Chimera marker file (.cmm) of the C-alpha trace (Angstrom):
<marker_set name="trace">
<marker id="1" x="121.190" y="103.858" z="128.291" r="1" g="1" b="0" radius="0.5"/>
<marker id="2" x="118.208" y="103.047" z="125.865" r="1" g="1" b="0" radius="0.5"/>
<marker id="3" x="116.365" y="100.289" z="126.536" r="1" g="1" b="0" radius="0.5"/>
<marker id="4" x="115.975" y="97.744" z="123.610" r="1" g="1" b="0" radius="0.5"/>
<marker id="5" x="112.382" y="98.171" z="122.739" r="1" g="1" b="0" radius="0.5"/>
<marker id="6" x="110.060" y="94.953" z="121.655" r="1" g="1" b="0" radius="0.5"/>
<marker id="7" x="109.083" y="93.882" z="118.061" r="1" g="1" b="0" radius="0.5"/>
<marker id="8" x="104.998" y="94.328" z="118.109" r="1" g="1" b="0" radius="0.5"/>
<marker id="9" x="103.192" y="91.448" z="117.755" r="1" g="1" b="0" radius="0.5"/>
<marker id="10" x="100.738" y="90.555" z="114.958" r="1" g="1" b="0" radius="0.5"/>
<marker id="11" x="97.380" y="90.526" z="115.971" r="1" g="1" b="0" radius="0.5"/>
<marker id="12" x="95.210" y="88.467" z="113.909" r="1" g="1" b="0" radius="0.5"/>
<marker id="13" x="91.894" y="90.105" z="115.622" r="1" g="1" b="0" radius="0.5"/>
<marker id="14" x="90.337" y="92.641" z="116.691" r="1" g="1" b="0" radius="0.5"/>
<marker id="15" x="89.779" y="91.227" z="120.156" r="1" g="1" b="0" radius="0.5"/>
<marker id="16" x="93.772" y="90.207" z="120.533" r="1" g="1" b="0" radius="0.5"/>
<marker id="17" x="94.507" y="93.839" z="119.586" r="1" g="1" b="0" radius="0.5"/>
<marker id="18" x="92.052" y="94.788" z="122.701" r="1" g="1" b="0" radius="0.5"/>
<marker id="19" x="93.452" y="92.353" z="124.974" r="1" g="1" b="0" radius="0.5"/>
<marker id="20" x="96.809" y="93.581" z="123.870" r="1" g="1" b="0" radius="0.5"/>
<marker id="21" x="96.560" y="97.139" z="124.193" r="1" g="1" b="0" radius="0.5"/>
<marker id="22" x="94.841" y="96.543" z="127.606" r="1" g="1" b="0" radius="0.5"/>
<marker id="23" x="97.682" y="94.715" z="129.085" r="1" g="1" b="0" radius="0.5"/>
<marker id="24" x="100.620" y="96.065" z="127.795" r="1" g="1" b="0" radius="0.5"/>
<marker id="25" x="103.062" y="98.852" z="128.581" r="1" g="1" b="0" radius="0.5"/>
<marker id="26" x="103.264" y="100.295" z="124.589" r="1" g="1" b="0" radius="0.5"/>
<marker id="27" x="106.826" y="102.190" z="125.805" r="1" g="1" b="0" radius="0.5"/>
<marker id="28" x="108.177" y="99.000" z="125.900" r="1" g="1" b="0" radius="0.5"/>
<marker id="29" x="107.383" y="98.568" z="121.938" r="1" g="1" b="0" radius="0.5"/>
<marker id="30" x="108.992" y="99.918" z="118.930" r="1" g="1" b="0" radius="0.5"/>
<marker id="31" x="106.727" y="102.131" z="117.174" r="1" g="1" b="0" radius="0.5"/>
<marker id="32" x="108.244" y="103.668" z="114.872" r="1" g="1" b="0" radius="0.5"/>
<marker id="33" x="107.404" y="101.807" z="111.744" r="1" g="1" b="0" radius="0.5"/>
<marker id="34" x="103.542" y="103.001" z="112.943" r="1" g="1" b="0" radius="0.5"/>
<marker id="35" x="101.473" y="104.875" z="110.325" r="1" g="1" b="0" radius="0.5"/>
<marker id="36" x="98.702" y="106.875" z="111.130" r="1" g="1" b="0" radius="0.5"/>
<marker id="37" x="95.512" y="105.742" z="110.079" r="1" g="1" b="0" radius="0.5"/>
<marker id="38" x="92.256" y="108.087" z="109.814" r="1" g="1" b="0" radius="0.5"/>
<marker id="39" x="88.970" y="105.956" z="110.922" r="1" g="1" b="0" radius="0.5"/>
<marker id="40" x="86.200" y="108.024" z="109.045" r="1" g="1" b="0" radius="0.5"/>
<marker id="41" x="83.229" y="107.320" z="111.848" r="1" g="1" b="0" radius="0.5"/>
<marker id="42" x="80.353" y="109.611" z="110.364" r="1" g="1" b="0" radius="0.5"/>
<marker id="43" x="78.030" y="108.070" z="107.991" r="1" g="1" b="0" radius="0.5"/>
<marker id="44" x="78.373" y="109.066" z="104.282" r="1" g="1" b="0" radius="0.5"/>
<marker id="45" x="74.438" y="109.161" z="103.632" r="1" g="1" b="0" radius="0.5"/>
<marker id="46" x="74.476" y="111.509" z="100.597" r="1" g="1" b="0" radius="0.5"/>
<marker id="47" x="76.200" y="111.153" z="96.846" r="1" g="1" b="0" radius="0.5"/>
<marker id="48" x="77.541" y="113.268" z="94.665" r="1" g="1" b="0" radius="0.5"/>
<marker id="49" x="78.431" y="113.424" z="90.968" r="1" g="1" b="0" radius="0.5"/>
<marker id="50" x="81.425" y="115.656" z="90.417" r="1" g="1" b="0" radius="0.5"/>
<marker id="51" x="82.621" y="116.239" z="86.220" r="1" g="1" b="0" radius="0.5"/>
<marker id="52" x="86.481" y="116.852" z="86.501" r="1" g="1" b="0" radius="0.5"/>
<marker id="53" x="89.473" y="117.029" z="83.702" r="1" g="1" b="0" radius="0.5"/>
<marker id="54" x="91.251" y="113.893" z="83.187" r="1" g="1" b="0" radius="0.5"/>
<marker id="55" x="94.211" y="115.381" z="84.039" r="1" g="1" b="0" radius="0.5"/>
<marker id="56" x="92.932" y="116.779" z="87.620" r="1" g="1" b="0" radius="0.5"/>
<marker id="57" x="91.510" y="113.638" z="88.448" r="1" g="1" b="0" radius="0.5"/>
<marker id="58" x="94.880" y="111.369" z="87.404" r="1" g="1" b="0" radius="0.5"/>
<marker id="59" x="97.235" y="114.045" z="89.704" r="1" g="1" b="0" radius="0.5"/>
<marker id="60" x="94.023" y="113.593" z="92.251" r="1" g="1" b="0" radius="0.5"/>
<marker id="61" x="94.578" y="109.831" z="92.377" r="1" g="1" b="0" radius="0.5"/>
<marker id="62" x="98.313" y="109.972" z="92.447" r="1" g="1" b="0" radius="0.5"/>
<marker id="63" x="98.694" y="112.028" z="95.213" r="1" g="1" b="0" radius="0.5"/>
<marker id="64" x="95.920" y="110.055" z="97.042" r="1" g="1" b="0" radius="0.5"/>
<marker id="65" x="98.017" y="106.705" z="96.426" r="1" g="1" b="0" radius="0.5"/>
<marker id="66" x="101.218" y="108.580" z="97.449" r="1" g="1" b="0" radius="0.5"/>
<marker id="67" x="98.811" y="109.345" z="100.934" r="1" g="1" b="0" radius="0.5"/>
<marker id="68" x="98.054" y="105.807" z="100.906" r="1" g="1" b="0" radius="0.5"/>
<marker id="69" x="94.348" y="106.627" z="101.070" r="1" g="1" b="0" radius="0.5"/>
<marker id="70" x="90.939" y="105.808" z="98.364" r="1" g="1" b="0" radius="0.5"/>
<marker id="71" x="91.155" y="108.991" z="96.103" r="1" g="1" b="0" radius="0.5"/>
<marker id="72" x="87.234" y="109.512" z="97.109" r="1" g="1" b="0" radius="0.5"/>
<marker id="73" x="88.397" y="109.978" z="100.513" r="1" g="1" b="0" radius="0.5"/>
<marker id="74" x="91.491" y="111.733" z="99.350" r="1" g="1" b="0" radius="0.5"/>
<marker id="75" x="89.201" y="114.590" z="97.869" r="1" g="1" b="0" radius="0.5"/>
<marker id="76" x="86.760" y="114.320" z="100.702" r="1" g="1" b="0" radius="0.5"/>
<marker id="77" x="89.721" y="115.504" z="103.326" r="1" g="1" b="0" radius="0.5"/>
<marker id="78" x="90.590" y="118.298" z="101.060" r="1" g="1" b="0" radius="0.5"/>
<marker id="79" x="87.445" y="119.522" z="101.040" r="1" g="1" b="0" radius="0.5"/>
<marker id="80" x="87.438" y="119.218" z="104.804" r="1" g="1" b="0" radius="0.5"/>
<marker id="81" x="90.736" y="121.085" z="105.155" r="1" g="1" b="0" radius="0.5"/>
<marker id="82" x="89.280" y="124.030" z="103.167" r="1" g="1" b="0" radius="0.5"/>
<marker id="83" x="85.962" y="124.483" z="105.021" r="1" g="1" b="0" radius="0.5"/>
<marker id="84" x="88.156" y="124.175" z="108.225" r="1" g="1" b="0" radius="0.5"/>
<marker id="85" x="90.261" y="127.148" z="106.692" r="1" g="1" b="0" radius="0.5"/>
<marker id="86" x="87.603" y="129.349" z="105.795" r="1" g="1" b="0" radius="0.5"/>
<marker id="87" x="87.696" y="131.865" z="103.213" r="1" g="1" b="0" radius="0.5"/>
<marker id="88" x="90.443" y="133.375" z="101.726" r="1" g="1" b="0" radius="0.5"/>
<link id1="1" id2="2" r="1" g="1" b="0" radius="0.2"/>
<link id1="2" id2="3" r="1" g="1" b="0" radius="0.2"/>
<link id1="3" id2="4" r="1" g="1" b="0" radius="0.2"/>
<link id1="4" id2="5" r="1" g="1" b="0" radius="0.2"/>
<link id1="5" id2="6" r="1" g="1" b="0" radius="0.2"/>
<link id1="6" id2="7" r="1" g="1" b="0" radius="0.2"/>
<link id1="7" id2="8" r="1" g="1" b="0" radius="0.2"/>
<link id1="8" id2="9" r="1" g="1" b="0" radius="0.2"/>
<link id1="9" id2="10" r="1" g="1" b="0" radius="0.2"/>
<link id1="10" id2="11" r="1" g="1" b="0" radius="0.2"/>
<link id1="11" id2="12" r="1" g="1" b="0" radius="0.2"/>
<link id1="12" id2="13" r="1" g="1" b="0" radius="0.2"/>
<link id1="13" id2="14" r="1" g="1" b="0" radius="0.2"/>
<link id1="14" id2="15" r="1" g="1" b="0" radius="0.2"/>
<link id1="15" id2="16" r="1" g="1" b="0" radius="0.2"/>
<link id1="16" id2="17" r="1" g="1" b="0" radius="0.2"/>
<link id1="17" id2="18" r="1" g="1" b="0" radius="0.2"/>
<link id1="18" id2="19" r="1" g="1" b="0" radius="0.2"/>
<link id1="19" id2="20" r="1" g="1" b="0" radius="0.2"/>
<link id1="20" id2="21" r="1" g="1" b="0" radius="0.2"/>
<link id1="21" id2="22" r="1" g="1" b="0" radius="0.2"/>
<link id1="22" id2="23" r="1" g="1" b="0" radius="0.2"/>
<link id1="23" id2="24" r="1" g="1" b="0" radius="0.2"/>
<link id1="24" id2="25" r="1" g="1" b="0" radius="0.2"/>
<link id1="25" id2="26" r="1" g="1" b="0" radius="0.2"/>
<link id1="26" id2="27" r="1" g="1" b="0" radius="0.2"/>
<link id1="27" id2="28" r="1" g="1" b="0" radius="0.2"/>
<link id1="28" id2="29" r="1" g="1" b="0" radius="0.2"/>
<link id1="29" id2="30" r="1" g="1" b="0" radius="0.2"/>
<link id1="30" id2="31" r="1" g="1" b="0" radius="0.2"/>
<link id1="31" id2="32" r="1" g="1" b="0" radius="0.2"/>
<link id1="32" id2="33" r="1" g="1" b="0" radius="0.2"/>
<link id1="33" id2="34" r="1" g="1" b="0" radius="0.2"/>
<link id1="34" id2="35" r="1" g="1" b="0" radius="0.2"/>
<link id1="35" id2="36" r="1" g="1" b="0" radius="0.2"/>
<link id1="36" id2="37" r="1" g="1" b="0" radius="0.2"/>
<link id1="37" id2="38" r="1" g="1" b="0" radius="0.2"/>
<link id1="38" id2="39" r="1" g="1" b="0" radius="0.2"/>
<link id1="39" id2="40" r="1" g="1" b="0" radius="0.2"/>
<link id1="40" id2="41" r="1" g="1" b="0" radius="0.2"/>
<link id1="41" id2="42" r="1" g="1" b="0" radius="0.2"/>
<link id1="42" id2="43" r="1" g="1" b="0" radius="0.2"/>
<link id1="43" id2="44" r="1" g="1" b="0" radius="0.2"/>
<link id1="44" id2="45" r="1" g="1" b="0" radius="0.2"/>
<link id1="45" id2="46" r="1" g="1" b="0" radius="0.2"/>
<link id1="46" id2="47" r="1" g="1" b="0" radius="0.2"/>
<link id1="47" id2="48" r="1" g="1" b="0" radius="0.2"/>
<link id1="48" id2="49" r="1" g="1" b="0" radius="0.2"/>
<link id1="49" id2="50" r="1" g="1" b="0" radius="0.2"/>
<link id1="50" id2="51" r="1" g="1" b="0" radius="0.2"/>
<link id1="51" id2="52" r="1" g="1" b="0" radius="0.2"/>
<link id1="52" id2="53" r="1" g="1" b="0" radius="0.2"/>
<link id1="53" id2="54" r="1" g="1" b="0" radius="0.2"/>
<link id1="54" id2="55" r="1" g="1" b="0" radius="0.2"/>
<link id1="55" id2="56" r="1" g="1" b="0" radius="0.2"/>
<link id1="56" id2="57" r="1" g="1" b="0" radius="0.2"/>
<link id1="57" id2="58" r="1" g="1" b="0" radius="0.2"/>
<link id1="58" id2="59" r="1" g="1" b="0" radius="0.2"/>
<link id1="59" id2="60" r="1" g="1" b="0" radius="0.2"/>
<link id1="60" id2="61" r="1" g="1" b="0" radius="0.2"/>
<link id1="61" id2="62" r="1" g="1" b="0" radius="0.2"/>
<link id1="62" id2="63" r="1" g="1" b="0" radius="0.2"/>
<link id1="63" id2="64" r="1" g="1" b="0" radius="0.2"/>
<link id1="64" id2="65" r="1" g="1" b="0" radius="0.2"/>
<link id1="65" id2="66" r="1" g="1" b="0" radius="0.2"/>
<link id1="66" id2="67" r="1" g="1" b="0" radius="0.2"/>
<link id1="67" id2="68" r="1" g="1" b="0" radius="0.2"/>
<link id1="68" id2="69" r="1" g="1" b="0" radius="0.2"/>
<link id1="69" id2="70" r="1" g="1" b="0" radius="0.2"/>
<link id1="70" id2="71" r="1" g="1" b="0" radius="0.2"/>
<link id1="71" id2="72" r="1" g="1" b="0" radius="0.2"/>
<link id1="72" id2="73" r="1" g="1" b="0" radius="0.2"/>
<link id1="73" id2="74" r="1" g="1" b="0" radius="0.2"/>
<link id1="74" id2="75" r="1" g="1" b="0" radius="0.2"/>
<link id1="75" id2="76" r="1" g="1" b="0" radius="0.2"/>
<link id1="76" id2="77" r="1" g="1" b="0" radius="0.2"/>
<link id1="77" id2="78" r="1" g="1" b="0" radius="0.2"/>
<link id1="78" id2="79" r="1" g="1" b="0" radius="0.2"/>
<link id1="79" id2="80" r="1" g="1" b="0" radius="0.2"/>
<link id1="80" id2="81" r="1" g="1" b="0" radius="0.2"/>
<link id1="81" id2="82" r="1" g="1" b="0" radius="0.2"/>
<link id1="82" id2="83" r="1" g="1" b="0" radius="0.2"/>
<link id1="83" id2="84" r="1" g="1" b="0" radius="0.2"/>
<link id1="84" id2="85" r="1" g="1" b="0" radius="0.2"/>
<link id1="85" id2="86" r="1" g="1" b="0" radius="0.2"/>
<link id1="86" id2="87" r="1" g="1" b="0" radius="0.2"/>
<link id1="87" id2="88" r="1" g="1" b="0" radius="0.2"/>
</marker_set>
């Protein structure tokens, strides 16, 4: 028999979240609505100016919106993926 999972509480501060995670058994909670997040820890200390055709920029912005990230981060992620895959 499956146990009934609890709803996650609303946590308003980082301190509340840390205290909750430190003491809670997360297997008791329904995490089905969780959305994966990617945190960027490395500082961005260089800037690039890139000219794109308007149609390409709009397509990038639309795709970024679908994924739920700012479009500049989406471009950065695409560049990182391309470098990880290596030359074709």
